[in-house]
C-alpha positions as CSV (number, residue, x, y, z in Angstrom):
1,M,0.0,0.0,0.0
2,T,1.1,3.6,-0.6
3,T,0.4,6.7,1.2
4,G,-2.1,7.6,-1.5
5,D,-4.3,4.7,-0.2
6,G,-5.2,6.7,2.9
7,P,-8.5,8.6,3.3
8,A,-6.8,12.0,3.0
9,D,-5.7,11.1,-0.6
10,A,-8.2,8.5,-1.8
11,G,-11.4,10.2,-0.6
12,L,-13.8,10.1,2.3
13,S,-17.5,9.4,2.9
14,I,-18.7,10.8,6.2
15,V,-21.8,8.9,7.4
16,I,-23.9,10.7,10.0
17,P,-27.0,8.7,11.3
18,C,-29.8,11.0,12.5
19,F,-32.9,10.4,14.6
20,D,-34.8,13.5,15.7
21,E,-31.6,15.7,15.3
22,A,-33.1,18.7,13.6
23,D,-31.2,21.0,16.0
24,N,-27.9,19.4,15.3
25,V,-27.6,18.6,11.6
26,G,-26.7,22.1,10.5
27,H,-24.0,22.4,13.2
28,V,-22.4,19.0,12.5
29,Y,-22.4,19.8,8.8
30,A,-20.7,23.1,9.4
31,E,-18.1,21.4,11.6
32,V,-17.4,18.7,9.1
33,V,-17.0,21.0,6.2
34,A,-14.7,23.4,8.1
35,E,-12.5,20.5,9.0
36,F,-12.5,18.3,5.9
37,G,-13.7,20.7,3.1
38,D,-10.3,20.4,1.4
39,L,-10.6,16.6,0.9
40,D,-12.5,14.6,-1.8
41,L,-15.5,14.4,0.4
42,E,-19.1,13.3,0.5
43,V,-21.4,13.7,3.5
44,I,-24.2,11.1,3.8
45,F,-26.9,11.8,6.4
46,V,-29.2,8.9,7.2
47,D,-32.6,9.9,8.5
48,D,-33.8,7.1,10.7
49,G,-37.5,7.8,10.5
50,S,-37.3,11.1,12.4
51,G,-40.5,12.8,13.5
52,D,-39.2,16.3,13.8
53,G,-37.7,18.6,11.2
54,T,-34.6,16.5,10.5
55,L,-35.5,15.6,7.0
56,P,-36.4,19.2,5.8
57,A,-33.1,20.4,7.3
58,L,-31.2,17.7,5.4
59,K,-33.0,18.6,2.1
60,A,-31.9,22.2,2.6
61,L,-28.3,21.2,3.1
62,A,-28.4,18.9,0.1
63,D,-29.8,21.7,-2.1
64,A,-27.1,24.1,-0.9
65,D,-24.1,21.7,-1.2
66,P,-23.6,19.0,-3.8
67,R,-21.3,17.1,-1.5
68,V,-24.3,16.4,0.9
69,Q,-26.4,13.3,0.3
70,Y,-29.3,12.0,2.4
71,I,-31.1,8.7,2.8
72,S,-34.5,8.7,4.6
73,F,-36.1,5.6,6.0
74,T,-39.8,4.7,5.9
75,R,-39.8,4.4,9.7
76,N,-37.3,4.2,12.7
77,F,-35.2,1.1,12.2
78,G,-32.5,1.8,14.8
79,F,-28.9,2.8,15.0
80,E,-27.5,-0.3,13.4
81,A,-29.7,0.1,10.4
82,A,-28.9,3.8,10.0
83,F,-25.2,3.5,9.8
84,S,-25.5,0.3,7.7
85,A,-27.4,2.2,5.0
86,G,-24.7,4.9,5.0
87,Y,-21.9,2.3,4.7
88,R,-23.7,0.5,1.9
89,Y,-24.2,3.6,-0.3
90,A,-20.9,5.3,0.4
91,S,-19.0,6.1,-2.8
92,R,-15.5,7.0,-1.5
93,P,-12.8,4.4,-0.5
94,W,-13.0,5.2,3.2
95,V,-16.0,5.7,5.5
96,L,-15.8,7.9,8.6
97,H,-18.7,7.4,11.1
98,L,-19.6,10.5,12.9
99,D,-22.7,10.9,15.1
100,A,-25.0,13.9,14.8
101,D,-24.8,14.8,18.5
102,Q,-21.2,16.2,18.0
103,Q,-19.9,14.5,21.1
104,F,-16.9,13.4,19.1
105,P,-15.5,16.7,17.6
106,A,-14.9,16.3,13.9
107,A,-11.3,17.5,14.4
108,E,-10.6,14.3,16.4
109,A,-11.1,12.3,13.2
110,R,-7.7,13.6,12.1
111,R,-6.2,11.1,14.6
112,L,-8.1,8.2,12.9
113,I,-6.9,9.4,9.5
114,E,-3.3,9.6,10.6
115,A,-3.5,6.0,11.9
116,A,-4.9,4.8,8.6
117,A,-2.3,6.6,6.4
118,G,-0.1,4.3,4.4
119,G,-2.6,1.5,4.3
120,R,-1.5,-0.2,7.6
121,H,-5.0,-0.7,8.8
122,D,-8.4,-1.6,7.4
123,A,-10.3,0.0,10.4
124,V,-9.4,2.5,13.1
125,F,-11.6,2.9,16.1
126,G,-11.7,5.9,18.4
127,V,-11.5,5.3,22.2
128,R,-12.8,8.1,24.5
129,A,-9.9,9.6,26.3
130,G,-12.1,11.5,28.7
131,R,-15.7,10.4,28.4
132,D,-18.4,13.1,29.2
133,D,-21.5,10.9,29.5
134,P,-23.9,9.8,32.3
135,W,-22.5,7.3,34.8
136,F,-24.7,4.5,33.6
137,R,-23.4,4.7,30.1
138,R,-19.8,4.7,31.2
139,L,-20.4,1.8,33.5
140,G,-22.4,-0.1,30.9
141,S,-19.7,0.4,28.3
142,A,-16.9,-0.8,30.6
143,G,-18.9,-3.8,31.7
144,F,-19.7,-4.7,28.1
145,H,-16.0,-4.9,27.1
146,V,-14.9,-6.7,30.2
147,L,-17.6,-9.4,29.9
148,A,-17.0,-9.7,26.1
149,A,-13.3,-10.4,26.8
150,R,-14.3,-13.0,29.5
151,L,-16.5,-14.8,27.0
152,G,-13.9,-14.9,24.3
153,I,-15.5,-12.4,22.1
154,E,-12.9,-10.3,20.3
155,V,-14.0,-6.6,20.4
156,P,-11.5,-3.8,20.0
157,R,-11.1,-2.7,23.6
158,G,-12.9,0.6,24.3
159,A,-13.9,1.0,20.7
160,T,-16.8,3.2,19.8
161,A,-18.9,4.1,16.8
162,F,-16.5,6.9,16.0
163,R,-14.5,5.0,13.5
164,L,-12.8,5.1,10.1
165,V,-13.2,2.0,7.9
166,R,-12.4,0.9,4.4
167,T,-15.7,1.2,2.6
168,S,-15.2,-2.3,1.1
169,L,-14.8,-3.8,4.5
170,A,-17.8,-1.8,6.0
171,R,-20.0,-2.9,3.1
172,T,-18.9,-6.6,3.6
173,V,-20.0,-6.4,7.2
174,V,-23.4,-4.9,6.3
175,D,-24.0,-7.4,3.5
176,L,-23.5,-10.4,5.8
177,R,-27.0,-9.7,7.1
178,L,-26.3,-11.4,10.5
179,G,-29.2,-12.3,12.7
180,S,-27.7,-10.2,15.5
181,P,-25.5,-7.7,13.8
182,N,-22.7,-6.1,15.8
183,F,-20.1,-4.1,13.8
184,L,-17.5,-4.0,16.5
185,A,-17.5,-7.8,17.0
186,T,-17.7,-8.6,13.3
187,V,-14.7,-6.6,12.1
188,P,-12.2,-8.8,14.1
189,R,-13.7,-11.9,12.5
190,L,-12.9,-10.6,9.0
191,T,-9.5,-8.9,9.5
192,N,-6.7,-8.4,12.0
193,R,-5.6,-5.1,10.5
194,Y,-7.4,-2.8,12.9
195,T,-6.3,-0.5,15.7
196,T,-7.6,1.9,18.3
197,V,-6.6,5.5,19.0
198,P,-7.5,7.8,21.9
199,V,-9.8,10.7,21.0
200,G,-11.5,13.6,22.7
201,H,-15.1,13.5,23.8
202,R,-17.5,16.2,25.0
203,A,-21.0,16.5,26.4
204,R,-23.9,16.6,24.0
205,L,-24.5,20.3,23.1
206,R,-28.2,20.1,21.9
207,G,-31.0,17.6,22.1
208,T,-31.3,14.4,24.1
209,S,-29.6,11.1,23.8
210,K,-31.6,8.3,22.2
211,M,-29.6,5.5,24.0
212,N,-31.0,4.2,27.3
213,V,-30.1,1.3,29.7
214,R,-32.6,-1.0,28.1
215,G,-31.1,-0.5,24.7
216,L,-27.6,-1.0,26.0
217,A,-28.6,-4.2,27.8
218,R,-30.4,-5.7,24.8
219,H,-27.5,-4.9,22.5
220,A,-25.0,-6.6,24.9
221,V,-27.2,-9.7,25.4
222,D,-27.6,-10.2,21.6
223,L,-23.8,-10.1,21.2
224,Y,-23.1,-12.5,24.1
225,V,-25.7,-15.0,23.0
226,S,-25.1,-14.9,19.2
227,V,-21.3,-14.5,19.0
228,G,-19.8,-15.9,22.2
229,R,-19.1,-19.6,22.4
230,R,-17.7,-19.7,25.9
231,L,-21.1,-18.7,27.3
232,T,-22.9,-21.5,25.4
233,T,-20.3,-24.0,26.7
234,A,-20.7,-22.7,30.2
235,V,-24.5,-22.9,30.1
236,T,-24.3,-26.4,28.7
237,G,-22.0,-27.5,31.5
238,L,-24.3,-25.9,34.1
239,A,-27.3,-27.8,32.7
240,V,-25.4,-31.1,32.8
241,G,-24.2,-30.4,36.3
242,A,-27.6,-29.4,37.5
243,G,-29.0,-32.6,36.1
244,A,-26.5,-34.7,37.9
245,V,-27.1,-32.9,41.2
246,A,-30.9,-33.4,40.7
247,L,-30.4,-37.1,40.3
248,L,-28.2,-37.3,43.4
249,C,-30.7,-35.4,45.4
250,A,-33.5,-37.7,44.3
251,L,-31.5,-40.7,45.3
252,A,-30.5,-39.2,48.6
253,T,-34.2,-38.4,49.4
254,A,-35.3,-41.8,48.4
255,L,-32.7,-43.4,50.7
256,G,-33.6,-41.1,53.6
257,L,-30.2,-39.4,53.5
258,L,-31.8,-36.0,52.7
259,G,-34.8,-34.6,54.7
260,P,-38.0,-33.4,53.0
261,A,-37.2,-29.7,53.7
262,A,-33.7,-30.0,52.4
263,G,-35.0,-31.9,49.3
264,R,-37.5,-29.2,48.6
265,A,-34.9,-26.4,48.9
266,A,-32.6,-28.3,46.6
267,G,-35.5,-28.8,44.1
268,F,-36.3,-25.0,44.1
269,L,-32.6,-24.2,43.5
270,L,-32.3,-26.6,40.7
271,A,-35.6,-25.4,39.2
272,A,-34.2,-21.8,39.2
273,V,-31.1,-23.1,37.4
274,A,-33.2,-25.0,34.8
275,L,-35.3,-21.9,34.1
276,A,-32.2,-19.8,33.6
277,V,-30.8,-22.4,31.2
278,L,-34.1,-22.6,29.4
279,G,-34.2,-18.8,29.0
280,F,-30.7,-18.8,27.5
281,T,-31.5,-21.7,25.2
282,V,-34.7,-20.0,23.9
283,R,-32.8,-16.7,23.3
284,H,-30.0,-18.6,21.5
285,L,-32.5,-20.4,19.3
286,V,-34.2,-17.1,18.4
287,S,-30.8,-15.7,17.4
288,I,-30.1,-18.7,15.2
289,A,-33.6,-18.5,13.6
290,A,-33.1,-14.8,13.0
291,G,-30.0,-15.6,11.0
292,Q,-31.6,-18.3,8.8
293,A,-35.3,-17.5,8.4
294,A,-36.8,-15.1,5.9
295,R,-37.1,-11.7,7.5
296,P,-37.5,-8.1,6.5
297,R,-34.4,-6.2,5.4
298,L,-32.5,-4.2,8.0
299,F,-34.0,-1.0,6.6
300,Y,-36.3,0.4,3.9
301,V,-35.7,3.7,2.1
302,R,-38.5,6.2,1.4
303,E,-36.5,8.8,-0.4
304,S,-32.9,9.5,-1.1
305,T,-30.5,11.6,-3.2
306,V,-28.4,8.5,-4.0
307,P,-29.5,5.7,-6.3
308,V,-30.9,3.0,-4.0
309,R,-31.1,-0.8,-4.7
310,D,-34.6,-2.1,-5.5
311,E,-34.5,-4.5,-2.5
312,D,-34.0,-1.6,-0.2
313,R,-37.1,0.2,-1.4
314,L,-40.5,-0.4,0.1
315,L,-42.8,1.9,-1.9
316,G,-41.4,1.9,-5.4
317,P,-38.6,3.9,-6.9
318,A,-36.8,6.3,-4.5
319,D,-37.1,10.0,-5.0
320,T,-33.6,10.6,-6.4
321,T,-33.6,14.4,-6.5
322,R,-30.0,14.8,-7.6
323,A,-27.3,12.6,-9.0
324,P,-24.5,11.9,-6.5
325,S,-21.5,14.2,-6.6
């Protein structure tokens, strides 16, 4: 690889997912253009079914600047779907993921670009050097990475959605259509040429965060159940061990070695273990079925300024208002 293979020379698509971010899109656009306006650049906003004025604001930006593209969904499909659409339709060799809330300053992306220069890496993930988020998000993120490591799931330690990825790699991850998609856990399964760099982080300036404890927990459980093998092995061992203990308790009760009260207590404990194993098994089967059964696509597009594949449309041809720059 040569230095010309890096995003500063080859070209950059900046993907910005948006859900009810009407107050932020103009500000993040201005910050991006001020920082990267000298590059071969396109800015792709993905409107994840916003109910406020996000889409009209994006249309105004696209009308004023040919470097701006937008993709608007038919409904809210979630964060994973939003950035996946941007990755799929990016036209430059590198994709920079930047959230609309501006908690990662656009200038910090220079650190990612420097790490990718020379073609040494296929993906560079930002790690918050000083996270300015509520305590439950900081604790949840730390716990997520610790437990993933314990379960043998390779996830770049501390990595965030603030990332720079070769477009071909990002598109490959999206097109896998995994039952429980997780970008951070999928990249290490495809390449070992990735790294992390510390980046600055700041509090949200406008609007409210769309991420909550329930969403974080669901995301983590899906990863642990669908990707991790150690957890499956541990649960299987627990089930076998509980079965053996249940058999011993039954024999001990029958022989009078275990009193009725102790037998009932042991039965309740083993029933609790069995229910936990059953819950895990059902969730695991659901994950497997999601990856094999026919299911809706990850997202559907209502209108866009980029040509959209027929399979990603729900209501006929997309409203392509301008050819991509």
